[in-house]
DRENPA-3360 file (N, C-alpha, C; in nm, 2 decimals, always signed):
BEGIN
1 = MSWLTEFV = +2.32/+2.02/-1.47/+2.29/+1.92/-1.54/+2.34/+1.80/-1.55 ~ +2.25/+1.68/-1.58/+2.32/+1.56/-1.53/+2.37/+1.51/-1.68 ~ +2.46/+1.40/-1.66/+2.53/+1.32/-1.79/+2.43/+1.27/-1.86 ~ +2.30/+1.27/-1.83/+2.19/+1.22/-1.92/+2.13/+1.31/-2.01 ~ +2.11/+1.44/-1.93/+2.05/+1.56/-2.04/+2.17/+1.62/-2.11 ~ +2.30/+1.59/-2.09/+2.42/+1.65/-2.16/+2.49/+1.56/-2.26 ~ +2.47/+1.40/-2.23/+2.53/+1.36/-2.33/+2.41/+1.23/-2.40 ~ +2.35/+1.19/-2.31/+2.27/+1.10/-2.35/+2.16/+1.12/-2.45;
9 = RPKIRTLL = +2.10/+1.22/-2.41/+2.00/+1.29/-2.48/+2.01/+1.33/-2.62 ~ +2.14/+1.43/-2.63/+2.19/+1.44/-2.76/+2.23/+1.34/-2.85 ~ +2.29/+1.23/-2.80/+2.34/+1.14/-2.89/+2.19/+1.06/-2.93 ~ +2.10/+1.04/-2.87/+1.95/+1.00/-2.91/+1.91/+1.10/-3.03 ~ +1.91/+1.22/-2.99/+1.86/+1.31/-3.08/+1.93/+1.32/-3.25 ~ +2.05/+1.31/-3.20/+2.15/+1.28/-3.33/+2.12/+1.15/-3.42 ~ +2.06/+1.06/-3.34/+2.07/+0.93/-3.38/+1.91/+0.91/-3.48 ~ +1.84/+0.97/-3.40/+1.67/+1.00/-3.44/+1.65/+1.10/-3.55;
17 = GRREVPDN = +1.75/+1.20/-3.56/+1.70/+1.32/-3.66/+1.66/+1.42/-3.56 ~ +1.59/+1.52/-3.60/+1.55/+1.63/-3.52/+1.45/+1.59/-3.46 ~ +1.37/+1.47/-3.43/+1.26/+1.48/-3.35/+1.29/+1.45/-3.23 ~ +1.21/+1.51/-3.13/+1.21/+1.53/-2.99/+1.20/+1.41/-2.92 ~ +1.32/+1.39/-2.82/+1.28/+1.25/-2.74/+1.20/+1.30/-2.64 ~ +1.11/+1.25/-2.59/+1.01/+1.27/-2.49/+1.10/+1.24/-2.33 ~ +1.05/+1.35/-2.28/+1.13/+1.35/-2.14/+1.10/+1.26/-2.04 ~ +1.01/+1.18/-2.04/+0.95/+1.07/-1.97/+0.97/+0.95/-2.03;
25 = LWIQCPAC = +1.06/+0.96/-2.15/+1.12/+0.80/-2.20/+1.20/+0.72/-2.09 ~ +1.26/+0.78/-2.02/+1.36/+0.71/-1.90/+1.35/+0.71/-1.78 ~ +1.35/+0.62/-1.68/+1.33/+0.62/-1.52/+1.46/+0.62/-1.46 ~ +1.48/+0.68/-1.33/+1.64/+0.62/-1.27/+1.59/+0.56/-1.17 ~ +1.64/+0.43/-1.13/+1.61/+0.37/-0.99/+1.66/+0.46/-0.89 ~ +1.59/+0.48/-0.77/+1.64/+0.55/-0.67/+1.72/+0.48/-0.58 ~ +1.70/+0.33/-0.59/+1.83/+0.28/-0.55/+1.95/+0.23/-0.57 ~ +1.98/+0.20/-0.72/+2.08/+0.16/-0.80/+2.15/+0.26/-0.89;
33 = QQMMFHTE = +2.04/+0.37/-0.92/+2.08/+0.46/-0.99/+2.07/+0.45/-1.15 ~ +2.03/+0.30/-1.17/+2.06/+0.27/-1.31/+1.95/+0.34/-1.40 ~ +1.95/+0.37/-1.53/+1.81/+0.40/-1.61/+1.76/+0.28/-1.68 ~ +1.64/+0.31/-1.65/+1.54/+0.21/-1.77/+1.44/+0.28/-1.83 ~ +1.40/+0.20/-1.92/+1.26/+0.25/-2.01/+1.14/+0.25/-1.91 ~ +1.07/+0.35/-1.91/+0.94/+0.34/-1.85/+0.88/+0.23/-1.87 ~ +0.86/+0.17/-2.01/+0.77/+0.07/-2.08/+0.86/-0.08/-1.98 ~ +0.96/-0.07/-2.00/+1.03/-0.19/-1.94/+0.99/-0.20/-1.77;
41 = LDKNLKVC = +1.01/-0.10/-1.70/+0.95/-0.08/-1.57/+0.82/-0.13/-1.55 ~ +0.76/-0.10/-1.64/+0.61/-0.11/-1.64/+0.57/-0.26/-1.65 ~ +0.63/-0.32/-1.74/+0.62/-0.44/-1.77/+0.64/-0.54/-1.65 ~ +0.75/-0.50/-1.56/+0.80/-0.55/-1.45/+0.74/-0.51/-1.34 ~ +0.63/-0.47/-1.33/+0.54/-0.42/-1.21/+0.60/-0.30/-1.13 ~ +0.68/-0.22/-1.18/+0.75/-0.10/-1.11/+0.86/-0.16/-1.01 ~ +0.94/-0.27/-1.04/+1.05/-0.32/-1.01/+1.16/-0.33/-1.07 ~ +1.28/-0.29/-1.01/+1.38/-0.22/-1.10/+1.46/-0.37/-1.14;
49 = THCGHHMR = +1.45/-0.35/-1.29/+1.54/-0.49/-1.34/+1.68/-0.50/-1.29 ~ +1.71/-0.43/-1.26/+1.88/-0.43/-1.23/+1.92/-0.48/-1.09 ~ +1.83/-0.41/-0.98/+1.88/-0.43/-0.85/+1.73/-0.50/-0.76 ~ +1.65/-0.50/-0.84/+1.50/-0.58/-0.81/+1.45/-0.47/-0.66 ~ +1.49/-0.34/-0.69/+1.41/-0.22/-0.59/+1.26/-0.23/-0.63 ~ +1.17/-0.24/-0.52/+1.02/-0.24/-0.55/+1.00/-0.06/-0.51 ~ +0.97/-0.02/-0.64/+0.91/+0.14/-0.62/+0.79/+0.14/-0.58 ~ +0.73/+0.28/-0.48/+0.62/+0.27/-0.47/+0.50/+0.32/-0.59;
57 = VTAQQRLG = +0.38/+0.27/-0.58/+0.32/+0.26/-0.68/+0.14/+0.32/-0.61 ~ +0.07/+0.32/-0.73/-0.05/+0.40/-0.67/-0.15/+0.27/-0.63 ~ -0.29/+0.33/-0.58/-0.37/+0.21/-0.53/-0.43/+0.14/-0.64 ~ -0.45/+0.25/-0.76/-0.50/+0.20/-0.88/-0.41/+0.07/-0.97 ~ -0.30/+0.10/-0.94/-0.22/-0.02/-1.01/-0.19/-0.13/-0.91 ~ -0.19/-0.12/-0.79/-0.20/-0.25/-0.69/-0.33/-0.32/-0.75 ~ -0.43/-0.25/-0.77/-0.56/-0.35/-0.79/-0.55/-0.41/-0.93 ~ -0.50/-0.34/-1.01/-0.52/-0.39/-1.17/-0.40/-0.52/-1.14;
65 = WTFDEGRF = -0.32/-0.53/-1.09/-0.20/-0.61/-1.08/-0.24/-0.75/-0.98 ~ -0.34/-0.72/-0.91/-0.41/-0.83/-0.80/-0.52/-0.91/-0.86 ~ -0.62/-0.85/-0.92/-0.72/-0.93/-0.96/-0.70/-0.99/-1.09 ~ -0.77/-1.08/-1.12/-0.74/-1.15/-1.23/-0.78/-1.06/-1.36 ~ -0.69/-1.07/-1.46/-0.69/-0.99/-1.55/-0.72/-0.87/-1.54 ~ -0.70/-0.80/-1.42/-0.70/-0.64/-1.39/-0.86/-0.60/-1.39 ~ -0.93/-0.72/-1.38/-1.08/-0.67/-1.36/-1.15/-0.67/-1.23 ~ -1.19/-0.57/-1.20/-1.25/-0.51/-1.06/-1.34/-0.44/-1.05;
73 = TRIELPKV = -1.46/-0.45/-0.95/-1.54/-0.34/-0.91/-1.49/-0.26/-0.81 ~ -1.51/-0.12/-0.82/-1.47/-0.05/-0.69/-1.61/-0.02/-0.63 ~ -1.60/+0.00/-0.49/-1.72/+0.05/-0.44/-1.72/+0.18/-0.37 ~ -1.81/+0.25/-0.35/-1.81/+0.40/-0.33/-1.81/+0.39/-0.16 ~ -1.74/+0.50/-0.10/-1.70/+0.46/+0.04/-1.79/+0.54/+0.12 ~ -1.82/+0.54/+0.24/-1.90/+0.62/+0.32/-1.83/+0.76/+0.32 ~ -1.91/+0.85/+0.33/-1.86/+0.99/+0.33/-1.85/+1.04/+0.48 ~ -1.76/+1.12/+0.50/-1.73/+1.15/+0.64/-1.72/+1.33/+0.63;
81 = PNDPLRFR = -1.70/+1.38/+0.73/-1.70/+1.54/+0.77/-1.54/+1.56/+0.69 ~ -1.52/+1.66/+0.63/-1.39/+1.73/+0.54/-1.30/+1.80/+0.70 ~ -1.39/+1.87/+0.73/-1.27/+1.96/+0.83/-1.33/+1.95/+0.99 ~ -1.35/+1.82/+1.04/-1.45/+1.79/+1.17/-1.37/+1.91/+1.30 ~ -1.25/+1.95/+1.31/-1.18/+2.04/+1.38/-1.12/+2.18/+1.33 ~ -1.16/+2.22/+1.23/-1.15/+2.35/+1.15/-0.98/+2.36/+1.15 ~ -0.91/+2.25/+1.13/-0.75/+2.26/+1.13/-0.67/+2.34/+1.03 ~ -0.59/+2.43/+1.08/-0.51/+2.49/+0.98/-0.39/+2.47/+1.02;
89 = DTKRYPDR = -0.28/+2.46/+0.93/-0.13/+2.48/+1.01/-0.08/+2.57/+0.85 ~ +0.00/+2.54/+0.77/+0.03/+2.65/+0.65/-0.10/+2.63/+0.54 ~ -0.14/+2.55/+0.55/-0.26/+2.57/+0.47/-0.43/+2.50/+0.53 ~ -0.52/+2.56/+0.50/-0.64/+2.49/+0.56/-0.67/+2.32/+0.52 ~ -0.73/+2.26/+0.59/-0.71/+2.12/+0.57/-0.80/+2.10/+0.47 ~ -0.93/+2.17/+0.44/-0.98/+2.13/+0.31/-0.93/+2.17/+0.18 ~ -0.85/+2.28/+0.21/-0.75/+2.32/+0.09/-0.66/+2.19/+0.04 ~ -0.60/+2.14/+0.15/-0.52/+2.00/+0.13/-0.59/+1.91/+0.08;
97 = LKEAREKT = -0.72/+1.89/+0.14/-0.79/+1.75/+0.07/-0.83/+1.79/-0.07 ~ -0.86/+1.91/-0.11/-0.90/+1.95/-0.25/-0.78/+1.94/-0.36 ~ -0.66/+1.99/-0.30/-0.51/+1.94/-0.36/-0.48/+1.81/-0.39 ~ -0.50/+1.73/-0.27/-0.46/+1.59/-0.28/-0.56/+1.50/-0.38 ~ -0.71/+1.55/-0.40/-0.80/+1.49/-0.45/-0.77/+1.53/-0.63 ~ -0.75/+1.65/-0.66/-0.73/+1.68/-0.77/-0.63/+1.60/-0.81 ~ -0.50/+1.61/-0.73/-0.39/+1.52/-0.80/-0.37/+1.37/-0.80 ~ -0.46/+1.31/-0.75/-0.47/+1.16/-0.73/-0.61/+1.09/-0.80;
105 = QLDDALVV = -0.68/+1.20/-0.85/-0.86/+1.14/-0.83/-0.89/+1.05/-0.75 ~ -0.84/+1.04/-0.63/-0.92/+0.98/-0.53/-0.98/+1.07/-0.41 ~ -1.10/+0.98/-0.37/-1.18/+1.10/-0.26/-1.10/+1.08/-0.10 ~ -1.01/+1.00/-0.10/-0.92/+0.97/+0.00/-0.82/+0.86/+0.01 ~ -0.75/+0.82/+0.12/-0.65/+0.74/+0.12/-0.68/+0.59/+0.11 ~ -0.80/+0.57/+0.07/-0.83/+0.42/+0.10/-0.90/+0.39/-0.05 ~ -0.90/+0.28/-0.11/-0.97/+0.21/-0.24/-0.99/+0.08/-0.21 ~ -1.14/+0.05/-0.23/-1.20/-0.11/-0.18/-1.25/-0.13/-0.31;
113 = AHGTIGGH = -1.23/-0.27/-0.34/-1.28/-0.29/-0.45/-1.29/-0.47/-0.46 ~ -1.34/-0.53/-0.54/-1.40/-0.67/-0.54/-1.38/-0.71/-0.68 ~ -1.37/-0.85/-0.66/-1.33/-0.94/-0.77/-1.30/-1.06/-0.76 ~ -1.21/-1.14/-0.85/-1.18/-1.29/-0.85/-0.99/-1.27/-0.82 ~ -0.94/-1.34/-0.76/-0.80/-1.35/-0.74/-0.81/-1.53/-0.76 ~ -0.71/-1.55/-0.88/-0.68/-1.68/-0.90/-0.82/-1.78/-0.91 ~ -0.94/-1.70/-0.94/-1.06/-1.76/-0.96/-1.15/-1.74/-0.83 ~ -1.09/-1.72/-0.73/-1.15/-1.70/-0.56/-1.21/-1.56/-0.58;
121 = RAVVAVMA = -1.35/-1.55/-0.53/-1.40/-1.43/-0.50/-1.29/-1.35/-0.36 ~ -1.26/-1.21/-0.37/-1.19/-1.14/-0.28/-1.23/-1.00/-0.27 ~ -1.21/-0.93/-0.15/-1.24/-0.82/-0.14/-1.10/-0.75/-0.09 ~ -1.06/-0.65/-0.19/-0.96/-0.59/-0.15/-0.93/-0.45/-0.14 ~ -0.89/-0.41/+0.00/-0.86/-0.27/+0.02/-0.73/-0.22/-0.01 ~ -0.71/-0.11/-0.03/-0.55/-0.07/-0.11/-0.54/+0.08/-0.02 ~ -0.43/+0.11/+0.06/-0.41/+0.27/+0.10/-0.35/+0.31/+0.01 ~ -0.37/+0.42/-0.04/-0.33/+0.50/-0.11/-0.22/+0.61/-0.08;
129 = FEFIGGSM = -0.09/+0.59/-0.07/+0.03/+0.68/+0.00/+0.04/+0.82/-0.08 ~ +0.00/+0.80/-0.22/+0.02/+0.94/-0.30/-0.08/+1.01/-0.22 ~ -0.21/+0.98/-0.16/-0.30/+1.09/-0.10/-0.28/+1.11/+0.07 ~ -0.18/+1.24/+0.04/-0.15/+1.27/+0.19/-0.06/+1.17/+0.29 ~ +0.03/+1.12/+0.21/+0.12/+1.01/+0.26/+0.03/+0.88/+0.31 ~ -0.07/+0.83/+0.27/-0.18/+0.76/+0.32/-0.21/+0.76/+0.45 ~ -0.20/+0.87/+0.50/-0.29/+0.90/+0.66/-0.39/+0.84/+0.67 ~ -0.40/+0.79/+0.79/-0.54/+0.72/+0.86/-0.61/+0.81/+0.92;
137 = GAAVGEGI = -0.72/+0.88/+0.84/-0.82/+0.98/+0.90/-0.96/+0.90/+0.93 ~ -1.06/+0.94/+0.95/-1.22/+0.90/+0.92/-1.25/+0.84/+0.83 ~ -1.19/+0.88/+0.73/-1.25/+0.85/+0.57/-1.18/+0.69/+0.56 ~ -1.07/+0.67/+0.60/-0.99/+0.55/+0.60/-1.04/+0.44/+0.68 ~ -1.09/+0.48/+0.82/-1.14/+0.40/+0.91/-1.29/+0.37/+0.84 ~ -1.35/+0.46/+0.81/-1.48/+0.42/+0.73/-1.46/+0.31/+0.63 ~ -1.37/+0.34/+0.57/-1.35/+0.25/+0.43/-1.29/+0.10/+0.49 ~ -1.22/+0.09/+0.58/-1.17/-0.04/+0.64/-1.32/-0.12/+0.69;
145 = VAAAKLAV = -1.39/-0.04/+0.75/-1.52/-0.07/+0.81/-1.61/-0.15/+0.67 ~ -1.61/-0.07/+0.59/-1.69/-0.11/+0.47/-1.65/-0.20/+0.42 ~ -1.53/-0.22/+0.38/-1.46/-0.34/+0.33/-1.48/-0.47/+0.37 ~ -1.48/-0.48/+0.52/-1.51/-0.59/+0.61/-1.63/-0.63/+0.59 ~ -1.76/-0.53/+0.62/-1.89/-0.57/+0.58/-1.89/-0.64/+0.47 ~ -1.84/-0.56/+0.37/-1.88/-0.61/+0.21/-1.81/-0.77/+0.21 ~ -1.68/-0.81/+0.27/-1.63/-0.93/+0.29/-1.72/-1.04/+0.34 ~ -1.80/-0.98/+0.47/-1.86/-1.09/+0.49/-1.99/-1.13/+0.45;
153 = LQDAPLIV = -2.05/-0.99/+0.37/-2.15/-0.99/+0.27/-2.15/-1.10/+0.14 ~ -2.02/-1.09/+0.06/-1.97/-1.18/-0.01/-1.94/-1.32/+0.01 ~ -1.90/-1.34/+0.15/-1.84/-1.45/+0.24/-1.71/-1.48/+0.14 ~ -1.63/-1.37/+0.14/-1.50/-1.36/+0.06/-1.40/-1.30/+0.16 ~ -1.29/-1.37/+0.15/-1.18/-1.30/+0.26/-1.14/-1.16/+0.20 ~ -1.07/-1.10/+0.30/-1.06/-0.96/+0.29/-0.85/-0.95/+0.28 ~ -0.84/-0.87/+0.20/-0.68/-0.85/+0.18/-0.70/-0.72/+0.19 ~ -0.58/-0.63/+0.26/-0.56/-0.50/+0.26/-0.42/-0.49/+0.24;
161 = FTASGGAR = -0.38/-0.39/+0.16/-0.26/-0.35/+0.13/-0.22/-0.21/+0.17 ~ -0.13/-0.23/+0.29/-0.10/-0.10/+0.35/-0.01/-0.02/+0.29 ~ +0.02/+0.09/+0.28/+0.09/+0.20/+0.30/+0.06/+0.36/+0.35 ~ +0.15/+0.38/+0.47/+0.09/+0.48/+0.54/+0.21/+0.54/+0.63 ~ +0.19/+0.65/+0.64/+0.31/+0.74/+0.73/+0.24/+0.75/+0.89 ~ +0.10/+0.68/+0.89/+0.05/+0.68/+0.98/-0.09/+0.73/+1.02 ~ -0.11/+0.81/+1.15/-0.24/+0.91/+1.16/-0.23/+1.02/+1.10 ~ -0.35/+1.07/+1.05/-0.38/+1.18/+0.98/-0.40/+1.30/+1.12;
169 = MMEGAISL = -0.27/+1.37/+1.13/-0.28/+1.51/+1.27/-0.39/+1.59/+1.23 ~ -0.43/+1.61/+1.11/-0.55/+1.71/+1.05/-0.66/+1.69/+1.15 ~ -0.67/+1.57/+1.22/-0.79/+1.49/+1.27/-0.81/+1.47/+1.39 ~ -0.67/+1.51/+1.47/-0.67/+1.47/+1.60/-0.70/+1.35/+1.65 ~ -0.77/+1.37/+1.77/-0.84/+1.23/+1.84/-0.91/+1.16/+1.75 ~ -0.97/+1.23/+1.66/-1.09/+1.15/+1.56/-0.98/+1.05/+1.48 ~ -0.86/+1.09/+1.45/-0.79/+0.98/+1.35/-0.72/+0.88/+1.45 ~ -0.73/+0.90/+1.58/-0.67/+0.81/+1.66/-0.75/+0.71/+1.70;
177 = MQMPRTVI = -0.91/+0.73/+1.69/-1.01/+0.64/+1.71/-1.02/+0.56/+1.59 ~ -0.96/+0.58/+1.49/-0.97/+0.47/+1.38/-0.89/+0.38/+1.44 ~ -0.79/+0.34/+1.51/-0.71/+0.24/+1.55/-0.81/+0.14/+1.58 ~ -0.87/+0.18/+1.71/-0.96/+0.04/+1.74/-1.09/+0.03/+1.66 ~ -1.16/+0.14/+1.59/-1.24/+0.13/+1.48/-1.19/-0.02/+1.37 ~ -1.07/-0.01/+1.35/-1.02/-0.12/+1.23/-1.00/-0.24/+1.30 ~ -0.96/-0.23/+1.41/-0.94/-0.36/+1.50/-1.06/-0.44/+1.51 ~ -1.18/-0.34/+1.51/-1.32/-0.43/+1.58/-1.33/-0.46/+1.40;
185 = ATRLVKDA = -1.32/-0.39/+1.30/-1.35/-0.43/+1.18/-1.31/-0.59/+1.11 ~ -1.18/-0.60/+1.16/-1.09/-0.72/+1.13/-1.19/-0.81/+1.24 ~ -1.24/-0.80/+1.33/-1.30/-0.92/+1.40/-1.42/-0.94/+1.33 ~ -1.47/-0.84/+1.27/-1.63/-0.88/+1.17/-1.57/-0.99/+1.08 ~ -1.46/-0.97/+1.02/-1.42/-1.07/+0.90/-1.37/-1.21/+0.99 ~ -1.29/-1.22/+1.10/-1.27/-1.35/+1.17/-1.37/-1.41/+1.24 ~ -1.48/-1.34/+1.29/-1.59/-1.43/+1.34/-1.67/-1.46/+1.24 ~ -1.64/-1.43/+1.14/-1.74/-1.52/+1.00/-1.68/-1.60/+0.96;
193 = GLPFITVL = -1.56/-1.64/+1.00/-1.47/-1.73/+0.96/-1.41/-1.73/+0.82 ~ -1.38/-1.61/+0.80/-1.31/-1.57/+0.65/-1.16/-1.52/+0.68 ~ -1.10/-1.55/+0.59/-0.94/-1.49/+0.59/-0.95/-1.37/+0.60 ~ -0.83/-1.30/+0.68/-0.78/-1.18/+0.65/-0.64/-1.16/+0.66 ~ -0.60/-1.12/+0.51/-0.47/-1.11/+0.50/-0.41/-0.98/+0.46 ~ -0.31/-0.95/+0.52/-0.24/-0.81/+0.54/-0.12/-0.81/+0.45 ~ -0.10/-0.72/+0.34/+0.02/-0.70/+0.26/+0.09/-0.58/+0.29 ~ +0.17/-0.57/+0.34/+0.27/-0.47/+0.43/+0.32/-0.40/+0.30;
201 = TDPTTGGV = +0.34/-0.32/+0.26/+0.43/-0.22/+0.17/+0.52/-0.11/+0.19 ~ +0.61/-0.08/+0.14/+0.69/+0.06/+0.20/+0.62/+0.21/+0.19 ~ +0.58/+0.26/+0.27/+0.62/+0.25/+0.41/+0.49/+0.19/+0.48 ~ +0.51/+0.14/+0.59/+0.37/+0.09/+0.66/+0.43/+0.08/+0.80 ~ +0.38/+0.26/+0.88/+0.43/+0.30/+1.00/+0.31/+0.36/+1.07 ~ +0.35/+0.39/+1.20/+0.27/+0.46/+1.28/+0.14/+0.35/+1.32 ~ +0.02/+0.46/+1.33/-0.11/+0.38/+1.40/-0.13/+0.29/+1.30 ~ -0.13/+0.30/+1.20/-0.18/+0.19/+1.09/-0.11/+0.06/+1.14;
209 = TASFTMLG = +0.02/+0.03/+1.15/+0.12/-0.08/+1.22/+0.05/-0.12/+1.35 ~ +0.00/-0.03/+1.43/-0.02/-0.05/+1.56/-0.18/-0.08/+1.57 ~ -0.23/-0.10/+1.45/-0.38/-0.15/+1.44/-0.40/-0.27/+1.40 ~ -0.48/-0.24/+1.28/-0.50/-0.36/+1.18/-0.41/-0.46/+1.13 ~ -0.30/-0.37/+1.06/-0.21/-0.41/+1.01/-0.16/-0.53/+1.07 ~ -0.15/-0.54/+1.17/-0.05/-0.65/+1.24/-0.13/-0.75/+1.30 ~ -0.25/-0.79/+1.25/-0.39/-0.89/+1.28/-0.41/-0.97/+1.18 ~ -0.35/-0.95/+1.10/-0.38/-1.05/+0.95/-0.35/-1.21/+0.99;
217 = DIQIAEPA = -0.45/-1.30/+0.96/-0.41/-1.46/+0.95/-0.28/-1.50/+0.90 ~ -0.25/-1.39/+0.81/-0.12/-1.42/+0.72/-0.08/-1.29/+0.69 ~ +0.06/-1.26/+0.71/+0.12/-1.15/+0.70/+0.21/-1.12/+0.60 ~ +0.20/-1.06/+0.51/+0.32/-1.08/+0.37/+0.36/-0.94/+0.37 ~ +0.47/-0.94/+0.32/+0.53/-0.78/+0.29/+0.62/-0.80/+0.14 ~ +0.64/-0.69/+0.10/+0.71/-0.68/-0.02/+0.87/-0.66/+0.01 ~ +0.97/-0.69/-0.07/+1.14/-0.69/+0.00/+1.16/-0.55/+0.03 ~ +1.26/-0.56/+0.11/+1.31/-0.41/+0.17/+1.17/-0.33/+0.23;
225 = AEIGFAGA = +1.08/-0.35/+0.24/+0.95/-0.23/+0.28/+1.00/-0.20/+0.43 ~ +0.99/-0.08/+0.45/+1.01/-0.03/+0.60/+0.89/-0.02/+0.64 ~ +0.87/-0.09/+0.79/+0.79/-0.13/+0.84/+0.77/-0.10/+1.01 ~ +0.72/-0.03/+1.08/+0.72/-0.01/+1.20/+0.66/+0.10/+1.27 ~ +0.65/+0.13/+1.38/+0.56/+0.22/+1.45/+0.63/+0.36/+1.45 ~ +0.72/+0.37/+1.56/+0.82/+0.47/+1.54/+0.94/+0.50/+1.43 ~ +0.99/+0.62/+1.43/+1.09/+0.61/+1.34/+1.26/+0.55/+1.40 ~ +1.33/+0.50/+1.34/+1.45/+0.43/+1.37/+1.52/+0.53/+1.45;
233 = RVIEQTVR = +1.53/+0.68/+1.42/+1.59/+0.76/+1.50/+1.54/+0.78/+1.63 ~ +1.40/+0.80/+1.64/+1.36/+0.83/+1.78/+1.36/+0.71/+1.85 ~ +1.37/+0.58/+1.79/+1.35/+0.45/+1.89/+1.51/+0.47/+1.93 ~ +1.60/+0.54/+1.88/+1.74/+0.49/+1.87/+1.72/+0.61/+2.00 ~ +1.69/+0.70/+2.00/+1.71/+0.82/+2.10/+1.63/+0.80/+2.24 ~ +1.53/+0.69/+2.25/+1.48/+0.63/+2.35/+1.54/+0.53/+2.45 ~ +1.59/+0.45/+2.35/+1.66/+0.34/+2.42/+1.79/+0.33/+2.44 ~ +1.88/+0.45/+2.36/+1.99/+0.51/+2.37/+2.09/+0.38/+2.31;
241 = EKLPEGFQ = +2.04/+0.33/+2.22/+2.12/+0.19/+2.20/+2.11/+0.20/+2.01 ~ +2.25/+0.14/+1.96/+2.26/+0.14/+1.83/+2.15/+0.03/+1.74 ~ +2.08/+0.09/+1.69/+1.99/-0.05/+1.60/+2.07/-0.14/+1.52 ~ +1.99/-0.27/+1.52/+2.03/-0.34/+1.44/+2.07/-0.31/+1.29 ~ +2.15/-0.36/+1.17/+2.15/-0.32/+1.03/+2.00/-0.38/+0.97 ~ +1.94/-0.29/+0.92/+1.78/-0.33/+0.87/+1.72/-0.34/+0.92 ~ +1.71/-0.28/+1.07/+1.59/-0.28/+1.15/+1.46/-0.20/+1.06 ~ +1.34/-0.25/+1.12/+1.25/-0.22/+1.06/+1.24/-0.22/+0.90;
249 = RSEYLLGH = +1.29/-0.34/+0.86/+1.28/-0.37/+0.72/+1.22/-0.51/+0.70 ~ +1.17/-0.52/+0.60/+1.06/-0.64/+0.58/+1.14/-0.79/+0.61 ~ +1.25/-0.77/+0.56/+1.35/-0.92/+0.58/+1.41/-0.94/+0.73 ~ +1.43/-0.83/+0.81/+1.46/-0.84/+0.94/+1.35/-0.86/+1.00 ~ +1.23/-0.84/+0.99/+1.09/-0.89/+1.06/+1.04/-1.01/+1.05 ~ +1.08/-1.05/+0.93/+1.05/-1.21/+0.88/+1.17/-1.27/+0.98 ~ +1.26/-1.26/+0.99/+1.37/-1.31/+1.07/+1.32/-1.34/+1.21 ~ +1.23/-1.22/+1.26/+1.22/-1.20/+1.41/+1.08/-1.29/+1.42;
257 = GILDMVVK = +1.00/-1.31/+1.33/+0.87/-1.39/+1.35/+0.74/-1.28/+1.34 ~ +0.79/-1.17/+1.30/+0.67/-1.06/+1.28/+0.59/-1.10/+1.16 ~ +0.66/-1.10/+1.06/+0.60/-1.17/+0.92/+0.58/-1.30/+0.91 ~ +0.53/-1.35/+0.80/+0.48/-1.50/+0.78/+0.58/-1.51/+0.66 ~ +0.57/-1.40/+0.57/+0.62/-1.39/+0.42/+0.69/-1.30/+0.38 ~ +0.77/-1.29/+0.29/+0.83/-1.17/+0.23/+0.84/-1.17/+0.05 ~ +0.72/-1.13/-0.06/+0.70/-1.18/-0.18/+0.71/-1.12/-0.25 ~ +0.80/-1.13/-0.35/+0.85/-1.01/-0.46/+0.70/-0.97/-0.51;
265 = RTELAATL = +0.70/-0.87/-0.57/+0.54/-0.81/-0.65/+0.53/-0.87/-0.78 ~ +0.62/-0.91/-0.83/+0.56/-1.01/-0.93/+0.53/-1.14/-0.92 ~ +0.55/-1.20/-0.80/+0.50/-1.33/-0.74/+0.38/-1.30/-0.67 ~ +0.33/-1.18/-0.64/+0.21/-1.14/-0.52/+0.06/-1.22/-0.55 ~ +0.03/-1.18/-0.67/-0.10/-1.23/-0.71/-0.11/-1.36/-0.72 ~ +0.01/-1.43/-0.77/-0.02/-1.60/-0.77/-0.03/-1.61/-0.60 ~ +0.09/-1.57/-0.54/+0.09/-1.61/-0.36/-0.05/-1.60/-0.31 ~ -0.14/-1.49/-0.34/-0.24/-1.47/-0.27/-0.34/-1.56/-0.32;
273 = ARLIGLLR = -0.35/-1.56/-0.46/-0.46/-1.68/-0.52/-0.41/-1.84/-0.42 ~ -0.31/-1.85/-0.45/-0.27/-2.00/-0.36/-0.30/-2.00/-0.22 ~ -0.28/-1.86/-0.13/-0.33/-1.89/+0.00/-0.48/-1.88/+0.02 ~ -0.55/-1.81/-0.06/-0.69/-1.83/-0.04/-0.74/-1.96/-0.10 ~ -0.71/-2.00/-0.19/-0.72/-2.15/-0.21/-0.71/-2.27/-0.08 ~ -0.59/-2.24/-0.03/-0.55/-2.33/+0.10/-0.66/-2.30/+0.21 ~ -0.69/-2.18/+0.22/-0.76/-2.14/+0.35/-0.90/-2.19/+0.33 ~ -0.97/-2.16/+0.21/-1.10/-2.15/+0.20/-1.14/-2.30/+0.19;
281 = VKEREAA = -1.03/-2.41/+0.15/-1.05/-2.55/+0.14/-1.06/-2.59/+0.27 ~ -0.96/-2.55/+0.37/-0.95/-2.60/+0.53/-1.09/-2.57/+0.57 ~ -1.16/-2.44/+0.53/-1.27/-2.37/+0.57/-1.40/-2.48/+0.51 ~ -1.40/-2.55/+0.39/-1.49/-2.61/+0.38/-1.49/-2.76/+0.42 ~ -1.36/-2.78/+0.46/-1.33/-2.90/+0.52/-1.43/-2.91/+0.67 ~ -1.35/-2.80/+0.75/-1.42/-2.79/+0.87/-1.57/-2.78/+0.88 ~ -1.62/-2.74/+0.78/-1.77/-2.70/+0.79/-1.85/-2.86/+0.74;
% end
């Protein structure tokens, strides 16, 4: 048992009388180990008020924080075959999908919605790390293509929040084919003269990093987000050299020209609104 359950909770119970103290009243920051009220953390958009650590959040929370007044309209994404390869490891792939859908209330690892950001129309696609690690399979590829087509149809910028462990191994080569498909999707947006903005969150790795993620007109990341293709240990073993401190973190990538900005989550919506306004003004002037 921890000091929290042995000491703090009994003290609170003593002060409050015999009323039970909810188990979910507090949360501990995984970075600095400080305790915070859930309500306090929620007000700060899941950013630690002590050390500034950006905790992982759900796709639904991302959408609510990004759009004006938390209002948006989700779109239904194209359906794909559930188990094209009849894959099985410790579980059957359809069983894993069913379990993930029941847990997250999502169809797959991508949610697409449209609304306004700072008064500007926008289409936003958010990867859901809570759904099988945000892995990219056929459903995610189809979702990115659908988001790109919607952006062109609405004459609106496309913003993609990434959070992924990479390709979904249960779909084999089908998953790998989503890399060129998502690249083509970004071309649809760019050929229409619309802004394509990527927001890289922790973690963004594997085939997602190696495809559409690095093609944004503007590439933003949250502080201390892990971003890369292969894991640091794999790279060290391959090149046989010690990697620099903070390698594959957003601040390191910003310093080496891979990212354009590192923006705190509490400032992200305002930053996106400002960028869209600037980019669309330039487009109108060019027209």
